[in-house]
N, C-alpha and C positions, 0 to 999 in steps of 0.2 A: 504495500500499499504506501502510495508516495508521501512526504512526510506530511503537506500540506493539508491532504484531506484525513489524516490520523490526527492531525492538531483542529482540525475541523470537527472529528467525531468526539472528540474529548472535550472540548470547549460544548458541545451540543448536550452530551452526556452529565457536564457539570451544572450544566444550566437548569437542565430538567430536575436534577436529584435535588438542585438548590429551592428550586418552587416545589419539589414534592416533600420537604423536608420546613417549609417556609408556614407559619401562621399569620393566618390572617384576622385579626381583631375587629369584633363587628359587636355594636350597640344595639339595641331593641328598633332605637330610632331610623337608623342606619340602614338596618333591616328593612325595615316598613315602607320608607325612603325608596329604596334597590326595588321592593317588590312593585310598589306600585308604577315606577317607571319600568320597569323591565319583564312583569311576568305576562306571558301570552297571552290568556285570557282578559286582562284588561287590553292589551293590543287589540285585539281581534274586536271586542268593541267600541274602539276609537274608531276602528274601520268602518262599524257599523253608522258609530254617530257622522263621521265624514257622508258617507251614501247617504242619511238621511237630509244632513244640511243639502245635498246637490240634489234631492228630491223635491224639497222645497224651492231650491230658485227657479226647479225646472217647471213649478209650475207657473210663475213669470213671465216663462221662454213663448208662450204661445199668447203673449200678449206684442212680441217681437213684431214689426213691419216686414213684409219680405217683399222683395221685388224681385220680377221676372221679364224676363226680355227675350226674344227670337227676331234669328233672320231667316226667312226660305224664299227659294228661289223655286218656281216650277215652269218646265217647257215641255208642251205635247202636242201633237197633230190630232185634228180634229174633223170628220166629213161632214160637209152640208146636211143641214136635214129642212131644208126649206127653199124655194126658188130666191127667196132675199137673198139668201146667204151665197148664193152662186148657183153653176149649172147642179145637174145631178151626177152625183159619184166623184167631185171633187172636193177638195182637202184643203184645211189652211190651218195655219199654226198659233198657237196660242201662247203667250210668256209674259209670265209677271215676276214681281218679287213683293215681299211681305216682311216689315219690320214691325213689331209692335213690343211695347213695354209697360209694366204696369207697377204699383206700390199698393198694399193692400195691407190692414192692419184690424184686429178685434179689440174692442175694449172691453175691461171687464163688469159692465154692466149690460150685456147683450146688445153691443153696439158693433158693429163694423161697417168700415167705408171702404172704398176703393179709389184711385187713380189711376185712369189708363188713358195711354196714346199709341193709336194704330195709326200705321200707313201702308199704301199700297200702290202700287202699279202695273198697269196691265195692259197689254198689248197684242191685240188681237191682228188678225190677217183675213178675218169675215168681213164681208160686203156692207152688215151692219155696223161693226165695228167705226167708232172714229178716229182709233189712232191710238197712241199712248195717253192713256189716262191716268193720271195720278190724284187718291184722297186721301185725305185725312181726318182723325177724326180724335177729337180728345171729349172725356167724358170723366165725372165724378158719380158716384155713386154713394148711394147709403144703408143699411138696412137695420131696424132697430125693433128687437123682440117685445114682445107688450106682455104678454102671460107666459107661457111655460120659455124657460130661459131666463127671465127677467124678474128680480123682485127688489125693491128698499132695502130689505136685510141683507148688507154683504156677506153674513155665514151662507146666504143661497148662492150671491152671485158669485164668492168667491169659497164656494165647498172646497173645490182644491188645495186650496193654499191654506186653509183654517186646519184642513185635516193633517195637511204635513207639517202646518207649524206644531200641532199635537202629536205626532208620528215623532217629531225629534226632541220635543220634550220627553217625550216616554223613551229614548234613547238614552236621554240626560238621565235620567231616572234607572233606566239601567245600566249606564255604565257606575250610577253610584253605589249599588246593588252590588255590583262586580267589584266595586275597591274594596268596599265594605266587608266580602266574604275575602279578599285576597288579605286584606289586612289581617282578618281573624286567623286566615290558615296559616297565616307569615309566624304571627305570633306563637301559635299554639307550635308551632313548627323548631320557633326559637325558642322555647322555654321545654321542648321534649327535649332539645340537645341539652341546656343546661340541667334537665332531671339527669339524663344519662351520664354525664359526665359528674354529677354531684353522686349519682351513686356508683361510678366506677371509682371516685374517693373513697366510697366507704367501704368498697371491695378491699379496696388497698389497705387502708386501716385496720380493716379485721385482718388481711394476710398479716401485717405486722404485728397484731398482737399474739395469732396464734406463733408465728417465728420467737416472739419474743418469751412465751409461754413454752417451747421448745428448749430455747436456753438455757429456760428457768430447770425444767425437766435433767434437760442432760448432765445439769453440772451436780445433781443431785443422783444420778445416775453412777457419777463418776465416784462421787464419794460416799455412795453405800446407801443412802437414805430414802432410796425410790427402787425399784425393781425397773428393768429394763424393758419391761414389757409395757409398762404406760409411755415410753415413746414413739410407740405403734399407733397408740391413738392420736397424740398431735401431729402425727406423720401424718394421717390418713386427715384430718383437720385442714392441714396446709394444702396438701394436696386436692381437696375439695375448695376451699379461698382461691388456689389458682386458677382453676378451672372456671370461677364463678369473674373471675379479673378477664379470661378470656372474651367468656360471652359479655362483659359488661362493656368492653373494650372493641366487638363487635357493636354493638349495641349502640355506642356514640359513632360509629362511623356513619352506620345506617341513620340515623338522625342525620347527622352533617348531608349526607345526599338527600332527604328530603327536602332537608331548606333549600341548599344549593337549587333544587329542581324550582321548587316556588320562585326563588328569586332570581330562575334563569338566566345563570351566571354561567359564561362562556366555559369552554371545554378545559381552555390551559387552568381556569382556578378552580376545577374539580381535584385538581390534587394538593390542594393547600387544605390545610384545616383548620378550621375557623373556631376562634376562641370568644365565645358570649362574654363580654363585659359588662353586664347588667346582673346584678345579683339578687337573690330571693329574698328581697324586700315586701312586707304584707303591709299593704294597708285597709284595714278595715273600712269597709263599706255599709250602710245601712240602709238597705231598701226599703221605699214606701211606696205599696202596691199602687194605690192611688193616684197618689201625686206622678208614679212612675209611667201610668197606663196615660197618662194625659201629656206626658212629653212624649211617649213612643207615638201617638196618633199624631202629633204636630210634626215630627221629625221621620218619621219613618218612610223612605221613597217609597215604598209599596201604598202606602196611601194616595201620596199624589198620582201615582199609576192609576188608580183607579179612579179617581176623578178626570183624569185627562181622557181615558178610555170611556168613561161615563159621557162626558162632552163632547167625544169624537162621534160615538153612538146616536148623539141628539143631533149633533150635524148633518148625521148622513143621512136621520126621519127627514130635516127640513125640505134639505135637497129630493126627499121621494115625492115630499108632497107637493113642491112645484111641479113634480112630473108629470105629476097627477093632472093638469091642467091642460085645456087643448092649446095647441101651437100658433099663435097668431104674430104677423110681423108686417111691419109698413114698412116699402121699400120707395125708394125714391132715385131717379137720374136723371140728372143733368149733360145733354151735350152738345157739342158745335163741330159741324162738319164743314169740309172743304174738298171740291173736286177741282181738276182743272184738264182739259180733253183740249183738243187741238181745235182753235176757230178761224172759220173765213169768212175775212167781212163780204155782207152784201147789202144790196139796196130793195126794196121793194117792186116788185113790177107783175106784169101780167102774163099767161103765155097767150098760144092762139086761139085757146077758147076761151079767153077772158077772165080764167083764174087766178088770183093773185100767187105770184110766187117770189121766192128770195134770188137775185142774182148776184154772184160775183163777182168784185168789183176791185179785188187784191187779191196778192200774196195769204195765204195761210198761215196765222201765225200759230208758233209750236208751242204743247203743252209743257208746264215746270212745276216741280215740286214746290219753289215759293210761291208761286201763286195759286195751291190747294194751303198751303199753309199761312200765309196770309189770310186766304178766306178764311179758316178756322179760328185767327185769332180777332178777326174785326169781326164774329159770331154773325156771318151772311146766312149761315143754316143753322138757328139754334135748333132746341128740344128738349122736351121735356117727359118723363114717363112717372108714373106713382101706381103700387100697387099694396093692395089689402088681402092679404095669402091668410087663410085660416086653416088650420088642419085638426080635424076632431076624431081621437078614438072613442066611439061611441061606451065600448064597457072599460077598454084599458084595463085588463086584469092583471098585466106584467106590470102597471105602477102599482097595484091595490095588494100584490104580491110582493113588491120592493118594498112598500111601506110596512106591511105584517111583519116582514124580515128585518126591519129596522127597529120596529117596537121589541122583537124580541131578544136583538142585541141589546138593547136598552134594560131589560128585564134582565139579561145576563152579566151584565156589567152592574146591576144593581144587587143582584144575589151576590157575585163574584166580589163586591166592596165589603158586604155582611162576613160573608167569609174570611177575609184579609183581616177583618179588626177580629174578628173570634182568633184567629190565629195570634195576632198579634197581642192577642190579650193573654190568651195559653204562654207565650213565650216569655212576656214580662213577667206573668207569677212566676213558672219555673225559674226563670234565670235568677230570681231575686232568691226564690225557697235555696236552690242550689249554694249561693253564696252565704246562706244561715248555715247550710248541713256542712259546707267544705270548711267555715272558720270554727265551728264545733269541733270535725275533726283534725282540725291544726292542734285545738287546746286539747284535746285529748291525746292526741299522739306525743306533744308535749310532754303532759304528766306521764305519760309511758316509759318515754325515752327518758325523763330523771328518775323512775323508779327503776328502769333498767341499769342504767349506771351506777345506780346506788346498789343496783344488788349484784351487781359484776365486781363493784370494789369490796362488798361485805366477802365475796364469794372467793374472792383472791386471797385477803385477810384470814379466812378459815381454811385456804389451801397452804398457807405460811404456815398456819399453826398447826398445819393435821388434821384439821377436821372438815375438809372436804375434798374431792376428787378431782383429779384431771379432767374428766369426761363433763363434771359441773361447771368448772369454770369455761371449756369450752363453749358447753351450752350457752354460759350466759354473754361470752363475749358475742357468739351468734345473736341473742337477744337483743343487745344493743344496735348490732347490724341492722337488723330486721326492724327496730324501733328508728332507726336514722333515717332507713330508706323509707319508712311508711310516713313520717315526718315529711322529708323531702317531697315525696306523693302527694301531700296533703297539701302544700305549699304552692306545687305547683297547677293542683287541681283547682286552687280558688284563682290563682291568675286567670287561668282560661275561665275557669265562671265570670269573674272582673270582665272579659273580653266578651264573651257572651251577653253578659248583662248590659254592656256599653252598648252593644249592636243591638239588642234587641229597644234599646233605647234611641236608636237612630245616630246616635251620639259619636260611636266609635273615631271616625276619622278626626271629629273636633277635638276628642281627648287625646287623641294620639299626634293632634294638630299637622294633621295632612290636609293640606289643601287640595279640594276636590275640582277645582275648574282647569 
């Protein structure tokens, strides 16, 4: 292997090894902030929120003006169809150009308008044709819905926009719920890691006590005051403690991985050991069901969601009722036209039969687009048209079905709101009860630990005076370890119950100083 490659490999191995042994100190606040920033569930909800915002913008897009323009050319031959066009079987050519443009726009109160500008050039070889003929037409048209599709109530006219706003607000509530869930999951994972580390410390202390007892027994065996068989029991206890440490170490690593998954840490950080910096400090909370329930009804995002869903359902019913009306629309259009054809100057005269005729007196004046356009601008050929159109569906069963479905959605939202209130009530009740229960558990375990420590101290004293056995001392040491583990578990359960309690009130993000915006 080349020296350069060998050195690079050594550096890479050393870097990986250094990373593997590196410890990452992490406070609970830092963990919560990182989870909100990186958690995949929250990132997915942010995408949904952005999509809903785009849907709201889309409701206004239908009112943007649209411009269309076209240019068309046609050229074809046609056979004469009567004697005035020419001899039987003869053909003539037709050539033409069309160039048109228009501006259209819909307004949000059932009104639409358009401005059109159409132009054409026609040239036919027919005997009836005057030759190249230019035409131009400028018009403005408007249509107003009078019944269906129109209302003085903005919630009907802008129904899609109002519902889209509601959907966006629902996504914002879903974001609050997602953040609250992630905060709870993160804090529980954090305290699970703290518990696993504390449990490992308890197991290590238990091993040290067993080793101390073994050393004391070994001295007694050497001086002949204790039978050598007594060492077997102590050695078995040490082996058991070592096995428990292996299990506890694995529990620490598993708890680390669960926390890393919640935080969505990059792969290179998974080889680092996380060291929690927050300690098991307990601050007792005194829940009050009546006050807590009022706070929960005020702050829980689920309550806001129900209000928005009910409002959206009522907006839909308004629209369905409007659709039950007949369609009546008033349309009006004003236009100005201009035409320019070849013109031959004539004077009045009479033929041989004495009938009046036009007699050409000069060269033909050619047609021009400018002449047709000037005629439009001068409004030489104005026009106005109006219409009142009524469309009525006598039974309109579909509209009635839609109203019934809207009423069902409203009832469904109302029942769901009652169900959510009941769930919140049970949630607040149980979270407060758990706080009381785990606090009692902490106090009971503190008493138990004091008793077990005193019992161990007494058992050791009796053993030193020859009044106890090696087995009883080992059992007393094990009881102390179990009492310490139980107390740590009770403290962790209380901290988790605090998280659930604040979440049930809708105050978890506020208590943890996490900005939801």
